[in-house]
C-alpha positions as CSV (number, residue, x, y, z in Angstrom):
1,K,88.1,-130.6,-113.3
2,S,90.3,-127.9,-114.8
3,D,91.2,-127.6,-118.4
4,I,94.8,-126.6,-117.5
5,D,97.2,-129.6,-117.8
6,R,97.9,-130.5,-114.2
7,Q,101.4,-130.9,-114.8
8,E,101.8,-127.3,-116.3
9,Q,100.1,-125.7,-113.2
10,G,102.1,-124.1,-110.5
11,F,101.7,-125.1,-107.0
12,C,99.7,-122.2,-106.0
13,T,97.3,-122.6,-109.0
14,K,96.7,-126.3,-108.1
15,V,95.9,-125.2,-104.5
16,V,93.3,-122.6,-105.5
17,L,91.7,-124.9,-108.0
18,E,91.5,-128.0,-105.8
19,L,90.0,-125.8,-103.0
20,C,87.4,-124.3,-105.4
21,E,86.4,-127.9,-106.5
22,T,85.7,-128.9,-102.9
23,V,82.9,-126.2,-102.5
24,P,79.7,-126.9,-104.6
25,C,78.8,-124.1,-107.0
26,S,75.2,-124.1,-105.8
27,T,76.4,-122.8,-102.4
28,N,76.6,-119.0,-101.7
29,H,80.1,-119.4,-100.5
30,K,82.6,-116.7,-101.6
31,R,86.3,-117.7,-102.6
32,F,89.1,-115.3,-101.9
33,F,92.8,-115.7,-102.6
34,D,95.7,-113.0,-102.4
35,N,98.1,-111.8,-104.9
36,Y,100.6,-114.5,-104.1
37,F,98.1,-117.1,-105.7
38,T,97.2,-115.0,-108.7
39,T,98.3,-115.8,-112.2
40,I,96.7,-115.2,-115.6
41,K,96.2,-118.8,-116.2
42,L,94.4,-119.2,-113.0
43,Q,92.1,-116.2,-113.7
44,V,91.3,-117.6,-117.1
45,E,90.5,-121.1,-115.6
46,L,88.4,-119.6,-112.9
47,K,86.5,-117.7,-115.4
48,K,85.8,-120.8,-117.3
49,L,84.6,-122.5,-114.1
50,V,82.3,-119.6,-113.3
51,F,84.0,-118.5,-110.2
52,I,84.6,-115.0,-111.6
53,P,81.6,-113.1,-112.8
C-alpha cells in the first residue's frame, strides 16, 4: 500500500493509487492519467511504487 497517509490524500490521488494497486506489477500494462489527477505527492508515491521509471 501507499506510504501517504490515506486521510491526507486527495480524492484524485486515492483513485490513481487504488487503480494502480489493482493491476499487478508483473504485467506489461501501462498506466496513464491526465493533468487533473497529477499532484507532486502522487508523482513521488508512484516513483516509490516503481510505476515511474
